[in-house]
C-alpha positions, -999 to +999 in steps of 0.1 A: +000+000+000+012+035-008+021+055+023+001+086+032+010+120+047-005+130+080-014+166+087-022+179+122-037+214+125-029+233+157-053+262+156-038+285+182-017+317+180-006+343+205-020+370+182-032+373+146-008+387+120-022+414+098-022+393+066-032+358+080-065+341+072-057+306+085-081+292+111-065+301+145-072+321+176-057+328+210-065+300+235-094+313+256-083+296+288-046+294+283-027+262+289-058+243+300-073+247+265-040+237+249-041+205+270-077+199+262-071+202+225-041+179+227-063+153+243-090+156+216-064+154+189-048+123+204-082+106+205-088+116+169-055+101+158-063+068+177-098+066+161-086+072+126-058+047+129-084+020+133-101+031+101-071+035+079-046+007+074-019+027+056+017+034+064+027+070+071+058+085+056+054+122+065+038+140+094+033+178+094+022+199+124+008+231+109-013+260+122-017+284+137+014+282+157+021+246+167+051+257+189+026+273+213+017+237+225+052+234+239+075+204+235+057+181+260+023+183+242+039+180+208+058+149+219+027+134+234+009+138+200+039+124+180+042+094+204+005+087+198+011+087+160+040+062+164+018+040+185-012+042+163+002+042+127+029+023+109+054+052+105+080+042+080+117+044+088+132+079+080+098+095+078+098+133+075+083+148+107+079+186+104+066+211+130+060+248+122+074+272+148+074+309+152+105+326+167+083+344+192+071+311+208+102+289+209+122+301+240+107+274+261+109+246+235+134+219+242+146+212+206+169+184+217+141+166+234+119+170+203+147+157+181+150+126+203+112+120+201+114+119+163+109+154+150+134+159+122+123+190+103+114+226+113+095+252+093+102+286+108+081+317+101+107+343+093+088+364+067+115+391+066+150+399+079+141+436+082+126+449+114+104+476+098+088+450+075+082+426+104+065+453+123+043+462+093+032+425+090+023+424+127+050+398+135+060+395+172+096+384+167+128+402+158+154+391+133+177+381+162+149+359+175+147+341+142+185+337+140+186+323+176+158+299+169+176+285+138+209+281+157+193+265+188+176+240+165+208+232+146+227+227+179+200+203+190+206+182+158+181+195+133+197+195+099+165+201+078+152+236+084+129+257+063+123+295+065+092+313+052+097+346+034+070+370+021+074+390-011+059+424-021+051+434+015+047+470+025+080+489+027+099+461+009+126+470-017+148+448-039+176+457-015+157+447+016+146+415-001+182+406-009+190+412+028+163+387+037+173+360+012+210+364+021+201+361+058+183+328+050+214+315+033+237+327+061+216+306+085+226+275+065+190+263+062+180+237+036+147+250+024+130+284+017+093+290+010+086+324-006+051+337-011+037+369-026+015+388-002-021+384-009-048+405+008-073+380+020-108+389+030-113+390+068-078+399+076-066+432+092-048+441+060-081+436+041-099+462+063-071+487+060-060+480+024-069+516+013-042+528+037-015+504+025+010+511-001+006+479-021+025+468-052+009+463-085+011+431-106+042+442-125+060+451-093+050+419-076+063+400-107+097+419-104+100+407-067+092+372-077+116+369-106+143+385-086+137+360-058+140+330-082+173+344-096+188+353-063+180+320-046+194+301-076+226+321-071+226+311-034+223+274-043+185+269-038+167+251-067+131+260-074+110+229-074+075+244-070+059+278-076+068+291-042+094+266-029+131+263-031+156+239-016+190+225-016+192+193-037+173+165-021+157+187+006+123+193-009+093+192+015+083+155+011+050+162+029+040+190+005+050+168-024+021+145-014-002+174-022+014+185-054+017+150-068-020+144-060-011+116-035-033+108-005-031+123+030-051+125+062-057+159+078-069+162+115-081+193+133-105+221+126-102+233+089-080+203+080-086+186+046-080+150+036-077+129+005-081+092+012-093+063-010-101+087-038-124+108-016-118+144-004-134+155+029-127+180+057-134+193+091-152+227+094-133+256+109-151+250+142-137+235+174-169+219+186-176+202+153-141+188+154-145+176+189-177+158+178-158+144+148-183+158+124-168+154+089-179+173+058-180+155+025-163+173-003-160+153-035-143+126-054-106+135-059-077+125-080-092+129-115-070+139-145-078+176-144-068+178-107-036+158-114-027+182-142-034+213-122-012+201-093+016+188-114+020+221-132+028+238-099+060+218-099+090+228-120+092+192-132+057+198-146+033+173-161+054+142-169+038+123-197+049+088-185+037+094-150+004+106-163+000+076-186+009+052-158-018+068-135-047+072-160-040+046-186-039+070-215-017+097-229-019+134-225-040+146-253-025+160-285-049+189-281-033+199-248+002+195-262-007+217-291-022+243-267+010+242-246+031+248-277+012+280-283+019+291-247+056+281-253+058+308-280+048+334-254+075+322-230+050+307-205+059+271-206+083+245-220+072+215-240+095+186-248+091+148-255+087+140-218+068+169-201+050+202-201+064+226-175+058+262-167+085+289-168+090+315-142+069+339-163+043+311-165+042+306-128+033+343-124+001+337-143-003+300-134-040+302-128-047+315-162-022+292-179-035+260-162-071+270-169-063+274-206-045+240-207-074+223-189-098+238-215-078+220-241-076+185-226 
């Protein structure tokens, strides 16, 4: 049986950043609520393990701010996963941490328990930009977090970076990217700021000095070039790594492979079916699941594959669906190739950096020509 990824949503933060629309809130009753949630999550893991007889090769603690749980609760959850599921040797076990909530974390204890990858929310290495984003850490906090983790034995660390944020310049972006490289991390995720409905930035967008599409494109193209010069290969629209250090968990998503998501707002794809939990604590505690749809059809596979720099591989597509990519789609892709939006060869269709910038439109056009 093919292994699955396991995602655990930790829906707590010590404050909401101005741009964030992920489901999270401050714990209403402090540590007691964190302990209560941990217990419910552990029960959920145990219950699902009796329904799904599949090995697990990646585990990802996302949020929210998982590091708010502290190392003891995180280790309790991971121990439950190891007891409940067949976790393969050398599985990738990731936890997201924010530099503002890691002072009490015992990274060495977490490493001994089985955690082997950290994703750290840096966003910027410029204090003014961090303040504008509503982040509660300093650049020094981020540096200390990385170094403490590395001393504890973590040799697979990712940093998150945001592009086209208020007050950013190409020079300040270079400072951030060079800071990441100087930390000797293995992975960088880099996302263009989007103003999402319901966020603080959404309500104050008229007061923000936001960048237009061309300016955002300039930041993105510069990031791709700069990270390549620093030794980080782009493998997905927004993700870059040293060779062999791609996020194996996220590759489950982009390769349209199956995964189980637990926690309010978490989504799953198991046995060809997609389903999810509402963004609601009580409904999660009652294990009330929302049906979504069948998953894994050819359109979905194409859409996800084209997010990767390796693109839509013709042999992998044929092996999965039993038929070739249509000549009509290949002809459509060749028209886009003339505009510099993709590359077509005997083995694959892949988007260029320019194509990634308008990926939604490019992918929609190709799907219209399947």
